[in-house]
Structure formats: C-alpha cells, structure tokens
N, C-alpha and C positions, 0 to 999 in steps of 0.2 A: 498561887504562884508568886514567889517573891519578886518584887520589882527592884531593879538596880537604880542606884542614884549616882553611880560612878561618873565622874567627869562633870557632874552638874551641881555639886555642892555649892550652896550659896546663890545659885542661879536657877531658882525654882519657879520663876514666873516671867512672863514677857517683860514687865516693867524692870525686873532685876537684870535681864539680858540687855534691855535698852540702856540702862545705866552703865553696865559694863562696856557696851559698844561705844557710848558717848565718852567714856574714860579712855579706852584703849585706841579707838579709831576716830576720835573726835572730829578731825578735819577731813576724813574720807567721806565720799558721797554715800548717802544712805538711800535717797530717793531722787529720781529724776521724773519730770513730767513735761511732755511737750504741749505747750499752749501757744496758740496763734503762730505756729510754725517754729517756735523757739523752745529749746530745752531749758527748763528751770531745774536748779539743783539744790538739794538740802543735805547738809552734812549730818553725821550722827549727833553732834552737839546741838545743831539747830533743831533736829527732829525731836530730841529730848525736851527742848524748851517748848516746841509747838504742842507736844502731847501733854506736857505738864499744864500749859495754859488751858487747854481744852478740859483736862481732868478737873482743874479748879473751877472752871465754869460750870461743869456738870454738877459738882457739889453745890455750887451757888444756886443752881436751878432746882435742887432738891432731890438729886439722884441718891438713893439709899443703897447700901450694900445688899446684894441679892436681887436688885432690879434687873430686868431684861431690857437691853437697848437694841432695837432693830436698826440695821444699817442697809441702805438700799441705794444702789447706783453702780456706775461703771468703775473700772479700776482707777482710783486716784489716790495720791499720797494721803490726802486729808481723810479719806474713808478708812484707809489702813491705820492711820493715827487714831481714828475714832475707836477702833477695836481695842487698841492698847490702852487708850485713855479710859475706856469702859472697864477694863480689867483693873486698871490702876485705882479706881474708886470702889472696887469690890463688886461691880456689876457684871453682867454676862452679855457679851456681844452676840447678836443673832443676825448674821448677814442673810439677805434675801435676794433672789434672782431679780435683776432689774427688768427683765422682759416678762415677768409674771404679770397677769392681769389683776385687777383690783380684788376680785373675789378670792383668787389664790393667795394674795397677800393677806387678806382679811383672816383666812383660816390660820395662817402662821402667827399673825399678830394676836389673834384671840387665844390660840393654843398656848403660847408662851406667856401671855399676859404682859406684853410690852407697855410700859408706862411712857417710854420715850422712843422717838424715831428720829434717825439722822438720815436725810434724803439728799440726793445730789442736785436735783433741779425741779423745775415746775412740773414736769411730767410725773415724777415720783410723788411730789407733794399732792397733786390732784388725785392720784390713786388712793392715797391714805385718806384724804378728806372725803372722797366718794363713799368710803366704808366706815367713816368715823363713828357713825351711830351704832355700828355693831361692836365697837371697841370700848367697852365700859371702863376698862382700866387705863385707857390712853389719856395722857395729859399734855405732853409737849412734843412739838415737831421742830427739829432743827434742819435748816436747809443750807446748802453750800453755795449754789449759784443763785443770785438774787433776781436774775432776769425774769420778767413777767410776774413777779410776786409782790410788787410795790403796793397794789391796792387790796391785797388780802388782809383779813383780820389777823393782826399780829399779837393778840393777847396770849395765844399759845403757840405762836409761830415765831421762831428766832433765827437770825442769820448766824451761821457757823462762826464767822470772824468776830461777831459781836459777843458770842458766848465766850470766845477766847479772851477778848478784851476785858470782859467782866471778870473773868478768872484772874487775869493779870492784876486788875485793879483791887481784887479781893485777896491778893496773895497772903498778906499778913493774917487775914481773917481765917483762911481755910488751909494753909500749908501744913499746919500741925495735924489736922484731920486727914489730909491726903497722905502724909507720911505714915500715920497710924494704919490707914487702910492698906497701903502698899506693904507694910511690914507684916500684916496678917496673912498675906498670900503664901500658900505652901504648894507642894507638889499635888496635893489632893484638892486644891481649889479648882473650880470650874474655869477653864480657859476660854471656851467657846461652845456655842450650841449650833450645830449645823443640821439642816433638815434634809432627809433623804429625798431622792427625785420622785418618789411615789410611783414607781413603775406598775405596781400591782394594787395600789390603793392610796389612801391619804398619806401624805408625807409624815415621817416620824422625826421627832427632835432628838438628835444624837448628842448626848452630853459628853464632851471630851475634857479631861482634866489637864492641868499643866504637865503632869507626868506623861500622859499620853502624847501630848504635842512635843514636849522638849526631848524626851527620850527617843521618840521616833525620828525627830529631826536630827538629833545627834548621831544616832546609829546610821541613818541613811547618808549623812554628810561624811562620816568617817569612811563608809564603804566606798564612796566615789571620790574621796580625797578632795572635798570641796573646801575652799578657803574664803577669806574676806575679799579676795580679788575677783570673785565671779561677778558677772553681769547677767541679769535675767530680764526678760520682758514679761510684765504681768498684764495679761489681756483676757484670761479666762474668767468666768463668773466668780465673783468673790464669795458666793454662797456655796461653791463647790469645794470639797475637802482637798482636792488636788491643788487648787490655787492657794488655799489657806496654809498648807504645809510647806509649799515651795516659796510663796511670797511673804509669809509671816514666820512660820516655824523655823525653816532652814535659814531664811534671811536674818533672823534675830540670833540664831545659834552661831552662824558663821560670821555675820557682820558684813554680808555683801550687799551690793546695790540693786534696788528694785526700780525698774524703769517702766513708767506707765505711758502708753500710747495716747495720742491726742484724741483719737476716736476709733471706732471699729473700721471706718472707711480708710483711715490712714495707717492701719496696723501693719500692713506688709511693708510700707515705706519706712515706718518707724523701726520695724524689725531689721531692715537693711542698715539703717543708720546706727543702731545700737550694736549689732553683731554680737548677740549674747554668747557667753561661753557655756552656759548651762541652760537648756531649753526643754520645756515640757509642753506637750500638746496631745489632745485625744486624736484618734485616727482620722476624724473628720477634717482636721486642719491639714494633716499630711496628704489626705486624699484630694483636698481642694488645691493644694500647692501643685501636686502632680498633674491635676487636670489643667491647671493654667499653663504648666510647662508644655504639655502636649498640645494645647491650643496654639501656643506661640510657635511651636515647631511645625505645625500644619501651615502656618502663615509664612514660614521662613522659605528662603530660596532653596533651589535643588542642592547646591553645594553644601550649604549649612545643614540641611536636613540629612543628607547622606552621611556627613561627617558625624553628626549627632548620633544617628542610629549605629554607625560602625563602632564608635568608641563606647557607646552605652552597652553594646553587645559584649565587648571585651570586659567592661567593668562588671557586668553581670557574672562573667566567668571567673574573674580573679579578684575583683575589688574587695569582697568580704574576707578572703584569705589574707590579702595584704593588710587589711585593717586589724585582723586578729593575730597577725604575726606568723601565719602558717607558711610553709615553704612554697615559693612561687619561682618559676624559672626567670633567669636574667632577661630573656627576650620579652617575656610577659610583663615584667616589671618596667622595662624600658617603654614598651608600648602604653602601659598604664600611665607612666610619667608624662608621655606626650599627650595622652588623653586628658590628664589633669591640667596641663597647660592650656589646651585648646577648648576643652568641654567642661570637665568636672569642676575645676576651680571657678571659672566664671559663672557656671550654673549655681554653685553653692553660694557665691557672693550675691547673685540675683535673688536667691531664696532668703538671704539674710542669715544663712547657716555656716558661713565660711570660718567663723571662730569657735564653733560649738565643740567643746571637749567632751561633754556628756549630754546626750539627749534622751528623753524618755517619752514613751507613749503609754497611755493607760486609759481606763474608763470603759472601753469596749475592745474587743479583739481586733487587731489590725490584720488586714489581708497580707499573706506572706509575700506576694509579689510586690506590694507597696513597701513593705518593710525592707525587702532586699534591695529595692531600687535605691533607697536612701543610704543603706550601708555600702552599696557598691560605689557610691560617690566618695566614700571615705568619711562619712558622718557616723560617729559612734552612737547610733541610735539603739536604744534597748527597750525591752518591754518590762513593765512591772505589773504585778497582779496585786490588787488591793481593793479596799472599800472604805466607806466613811467610818464604819464601826471599828476598823483597824487603824484609824488615823493614817490611812493610805496603805502602808507597806505590809504585804504578806510575803511576796517573793520578789527577788531582784535577780538580775543577770550579771554575773561577774564578767569583767573584761576577758576576752579570749574564749568565752563560753556562750556567746550570744547566738541564739537560733530563733528562726521564725516560728517553729512549731511548738516551742515550750515557753514558759514564763519564768524559767530560771529556778533557783534554789531558795530555801527559806531565808528571808531577810534576817539580819543580825537580831538575836534574842527572840526570834519567832519560832514557835513549835507548830508543826502541821501534822494532822493525821487524817486518814481517809476512812470513812465508815463503810459498813457492809454494802450500802447502796451506792457507793462511789462519791458521796458528798464530802466536800472538803471542810475540815474544821481547823481552827487555829487558836492560839493564845499568845499574848505578847504584851510588852509594856504599853503598846498602843491600843490595847483592847478597851473599848468604850466603857464609860461608867454605867450608863443606863439610857433607855429611851425615856424622855421626859413625860411624866404623867401616864406612863404606859407600862406598868409592871408585868402585865401578861405577855406582851411582846418581848420585853427584856428577858423574862424567864424562858420563853420558847426559843430565843436566839442564843443566849449565853447561859451555860449551866453553872452549877455551884463551884466547879473547879476552874471557871474562867474560860472554858472552851466555847468558841463562837462558831455556829453553823453558818456557812457562807451562802448556801443555796446554789452553789456551783458544783458541777460534777467534773471529776478529773482523776488522774492517777500519776504516780511517780514512775519514771522510767528506771528500770533495774540497773542499767549500766551507768548512766550519768547522774542519777539522783535528781534530775530536773522534773518539775511539775508540768504536766500537760493538762490544759483545760479543754474539756469536750464542749461544754455549753452550760447555760443555766440549768440546774438540775430539774427545775420545773418545766424547761422547754425541751429537754432530752426525752425522747420517747421511743416507741417502736412502731415500725410499719406493720401492716396487717400480716405480712409473712414473717415477722419477728426480727427483721433487720433493724439496725439502729437508725433513729431519726434525730439528727443534730443540725438544726437549721443554720446556726451562725457560721458554721464551716462553709456552707455553700454561699450564703449571703455575702461573706467577705470576699470570696472569689469573684462574685459578680461585681462588687463595688470597686474592684481594681480598675475596671474600664472607666475612663473619664466621663463617658456619657451616661453612666448609671450612678445616680446619687444614692438611692436606697433600694433595698430588696427585702421582701418578707416571704419566707418559705413556709408552706403548709404541707402536712402529710402524716401527722401523728395518728396512728390507728387506721390509716388509709392504705390502699394498694399502690399508690403512686404519689409523687410530690408535684405540687403546683406552686406558682409564685406570683406575687405582685412586684412590679418594678416601677420606680420613679426615675424619670430621666433627669439629668443635670441640665437645667435650662441654660447655664452659661456655655457649657461645652456644645450642646446640641444646637443652641442658638447661633453660636460661632460657625458651626458646620453649615447651617441653613444659609447664613449670610454669604459664605464663600461660594455656595452653590446656587445663589440667587433664588432661594426658596422663600417665598413670602409667608408669614404667619402672623396671626393677630393675638394669640394667647398661648399660654402653656398647654392648654387642652388641645388646641389645634395642632401644635407641634408634636405633642405626645402621640397623636393618632395618625401622623403622616405615614404613608406606606413605606417610604424609604427608611424612616426612623425605626419602624417595627421590624423591617428586614435586618437592619443593623443590630438591634437588640437581640433578635433571634439568633444571629450568628454568634454573638457573645455567649448566649445561654448554651448553645450547642458546643461551643469550645470549652466552657466550664464543665459541661456534662462529661466530656472526654477526660478532663482532669479529675473530676470526682470519681469516675469509674476506676481510676488507678488505685484507689484506696479500698481494699476489700471490705473493711469495716463499715465504710460510709457510702459505698457505691450505689446503695438503694435510694440515696437522697438526690439522684438526678432529677432535673426539672422536666416533667412530661408536657405540661401546658403552662402558659403564662399570660398575663395581661399587663399592659402598660397603663397605669392608673391615670385618670383624667385630672387629678390634683396631686400636689405634693402632700405627703404626710406632714402634719403640722402640730406643734405644741399647743397653739391656740385652740385647735379643734380637739384636743385631748388624745391625739393619736401618737404623740411622742411626749417624752419628758422634757424638761427645760435643759437637760444635758444631752438631748438628742438620742435618747434610747427609745426604741419602738415599744409602745404598749400593746403587746401582741393580742391580749384578750379583747381589748377595746377595738382594735383593728378587725379581729375576727367577727365581732358582733356587728360593727358598723357596716362592714362590707360583706355580710353573710350571703347576699344575693349573688355577688360576683364569685365568691368561692364556690357556691352551689353550681353556677354555670361552668366554672372550670372543671368540675368533676362530672357533670352530666353530659358533656360532649357538645354543648352549645357552641356555635361558631361566633356568636356575639351576645352581648348583654346590654340592655338599656337600663340605666340606673340614675337615681337622683340622690345627691349627697348634701347634707347641711354643712355650711362653711361659716367661719367667723372672719369678718373683715378687720382691717387694721384699727378702725375706730370702735370695735367691739360689737358692731351690728351683726345680726345673724342673716344668712341668706342661703340660697341653695343653687347648685349647679347640676344640670342634667347632661348625660352623654350616652352615646351608644359606643361601646368598646369592642374592638376586635379581639377575639381570643385565639391565640396562636398555639399550634402543636410544635414541640421541639423534638428533634431527633435525639434518641437516647443511645448511648454507646452499647455495642453488642457485648462488651465485657460484663455489663450489668445483667443483660439478658441471659448470658451464659451462667452467671452466678445464680440468677433466679431459678434457672432450669435445674441446676444442681441441687 
C-alpha cells in the first residue's frame, strides 16, 4: 500500500518537527510541570535547547546510532525530551512502565538489548541495579532525581543534568556529529519501540517508524481540527501507545502544550488547574471520576442531591442531542440551560473537563451508561478503536455521529475489512514495521499486503457504516446451546455501578454464565463509613452481607438489561462471587494497562469457578499474593456464592 507524505515534506522526524516548532512557535509554551506546587514552563525554543544539550551529552557518553535507550518513570518533560534526544542521535527510545517490577523490566531490557537506561528516581534505579547481572549489554544509567543516590557507585551512574552540562561543554566537539545524525533521519527511520501489554504471553516489541507516528498524528489532528493552542494533561503511562501519540506525536505535529502533573496523587487537582482542551483517558479514569461524583452526592444534603438527580435525568434525555446539534424543544433547551448553570457546568469544572473541546476514550470498551453520562453533560467525549500496532488509530467518531454502541468509521487513510470469522483487519500509514526479533509473530499478524489481524471480532452496520466491536475474537465464544458468549458486553454494564471496580464473566461452552466481581474499595468504604459499618480489610468488606446484597441487586438489574438484546441474552449472570482480593498486575492477573488476563485468572481461581458451576453455596480458597515490597504471601477466605435472578426473557428465548 502506497504511503502518503502529503503535508509532512521536510518534517519526517520528531527532531525536524521540534526545529519547526522552535522556529514558528518559539515563545509559546511547549511543556509545563508542577513541582513543589508551582507550575514550571518551557517554551519551544527552550525545549529545543534542552533536548540538544541532552543529545550532545548522549553522544559524549558513547551512544551509537541504532542503540536502544530505555526510559523509565512518570510523565515528566525531561523524560519526553529524552525520547526526542534519543532519536536525534539515531538511537531508539524504549519507554517502560514505571510500575513494572524488576523482573518485568529485565525481560524488556534484555530483549531490546538496551545499552543505556534513563530513569526518573531512586526507585527505578534500584530496579535496574537489581537485575543488572542479567543485562550483559547494559553500560550506563542516567537518573533524573538525585535524592537518595549520593552514595551509589557513579562509574556507570550519571545525573541527567550533568549529562546535559557535559553536552553543552562539548558542543564544538560533537555538534557536527549530531547534525549529521539528525540529517540521516527519514520517514523510514525507527521513531520508537513500544512493548505490548502482554495480555496472552510475553510482551512484544512493536517497532514504529517516523511515518507511522507522524502520519497518524497528522491525520488524527486534521480530523479533530487540533491546533497549537490546545492544552493536554499527560498522566498516562509513557510506555503506552496512547500517551506516545497524544503527548509526543500530536504535540509535535500541532505544536501544542504538554502539561505534566506533580504526581499521581495530585493528578485530579492538576487537571482542574490546567483545564485541558483535548483530553484522553481509558475507561478506568472515567469510571473512577464517576464513582467519586456519586460518592460526593451521597454525602450531599437532600436539596443538592434532589437537584442533581432531577437535572441529570433531564441531561440524560436531551444532553446528547444538544451536543450533536439534533432538534430539541425550546422548553427542554431552557431546562438544560438552567441545569448547566446549577449542575452540569460546576460539575464539569470540578472534574477538570470544563474546557474540553474533544475528549477520547480507548484501550478498553467503555460502558454505554458511563459514556452517555459524560456526553449528557455537554462533554464531547468520543470513542476510538485502535492498538499499538496501528499507532493507535483504526476508527474514529465524527462529530454528530457519536454513539455508545459503535466505535465510528475508519480513521483517515485507514482501510478495514472483516474476514469470514468476523475478525477485523486493517492497513494504514500507521501499520507497524515489525515485532522486534520476532519474525514469526510479525508474519502471523501482518500479511504481505500490509493487512493486520486485530484479534477483535466485529461488524459494520449496513445503514451507518459504523464499526461495532463485539469483543476480543479469542474471548467471543458460544454457550452450550449455541448462543453467543461475549463477556466484555456484560462486564462493562456491571462496571457502570460505582461500587463495582472489575468484573470477569465465564461461560464459554457452558450452559450458563457466572462471574467474579471486585468491589471498589473507595466507593464501598465510603458507604460503610456513612452507615457506621466497621471493617479491617478489603476482604472483610467484600464479604459483608449488605455488600453482597447490593452487588446482587446490581447483577440482577444488569441481567434485565442484557435480556433485552436477543443476540446476547444468554450472557446473563446466573451465579457470582465477590472475590476476596483485587485483581492485580503484580499478581499477574492484569496487565500494566489494567486489562484482565483471562486465561491466568481462569487457571488461578479454577476452584472458585468449579464451585460456581457445581452449585456449592460457598468455597474456601487460598490465593498467593505479592506485597508492595515484592514479598510473596497468601490469603485464605471462605467466599459466599450467590444465585442471581435471570430475566424471563432469556428463559423464553431458551425455551424457543
């Protein structure tokens, strides 16, 4: 497939875009970071100088073209600069998840053969040192925050600012080399290597070229009419393709400002202060925000609570239509305007979303109720469908055509086809180059004509041309009676409730569906405090009879909703258990991007699944857990197994 270079002539690398931005928008803010409660700002001109100093320092330290440079830490301007500096010297940046443990990091560092690591602080430095003996190619570690590192051996340990200082001092010595390396960069040069989340096995290194990143960023920015005036908050993992395309690809293409929060704990406060115009978050963030809203409303006075529910009911009825420009009566518009003054506007400001012009959610399917809640407030929230191998964008939702049950139409320059088994395939300028050191997986994922198999099942609606995703192709199955089994559809409905954090549905090949449920400790803990219910642990609260009754009512309400869809009515939950622990990435039950590893969960909790199906009223189980310091332990519990009422609609369909 021929790849276009329209609009990107002469701007075929991140360093080239950086130079353009420093020339055109020199005094405009490029980065902000909150440190010690104060926002620090760097303009595009200053950013170019900071990145050049680091690039010269890297050459001075011995970085060669083609080297891999691992980057580990939370979102900070310095680490974003490190990615562009790495590319400037012809190296390949490889961002890692900062919450990964040492062994997970060791796999990635070994696999890519990183000679250099740039880490944010002592915690990340310690992880690398812990596995240093396994990294035969590793040579130098650069750290950003010097706290706690004064007494370490500094023969191969270098402070970030010192590397920059040495680069500035060696300017005359290395600037010719740097210019030569930058001038060699083309559309086919590697821009970044990002590792998949490893839902089904070891993570794979996805090689993305400058063409992949810049064309995808350009097309998506044109689609949503993004300009250099946007403000975004960069808080998602830097190792995730979503953050890379929004905070690097689109930021450099458009020239807008990237704002970094002080810490994860201050993210919501910083979000309110920045008031981004362009916002991106996975469903988990929107679910958490909604949970916090509902908790606050439970604590509010009667008048405020009644007003909230009255106007939110009206917003649910007409808010989406007003946002999309559809006909709405004058009376309804007037009532909505009053609601906007009293409820919607203050609520959006509290959430930090008052200025959002375009918002996106992706990474996992979002529950339709959650999606519609935000759109009813007047927030232009859209879904996009994408993956790392596509440099994010496969489908997007045009303004005025945004729906909860589809993921939109093919993104600009993206072709999509559905095979006979319902699996979605695409090809585009964003199609990845290869899986690093894995030609077998590359060949099985991308064919000779550039078509990529997504692993997702879906279909195009005949009337609208919008794509509907059913589920992961490997997760979609059939019940024993031949009815479709699509777990994600039901799980998302369950997660709409603030007190349900996670749900996992089982039923493929079975005569009925059963489910695991994790409670949301924040929401349920708040309820317990309001009702003077004492608890000592997550496990104790999860097993409380009143909590189980509440969860059962949610499950039965969802069952009624699921029964209304003839295709999926067989996926109602017949029995469920509230787990005694949260599913955790450290225990291997979830990926670092918070996706459930279904096969591992099935194997780890096989005894509980068996009890759900054999009619047992309870199950005693022991589960291995990983503590924050890396130690292993175990927790034991006796779990109540609950039967949930199933809608008669499904029973009628089954009888037919």
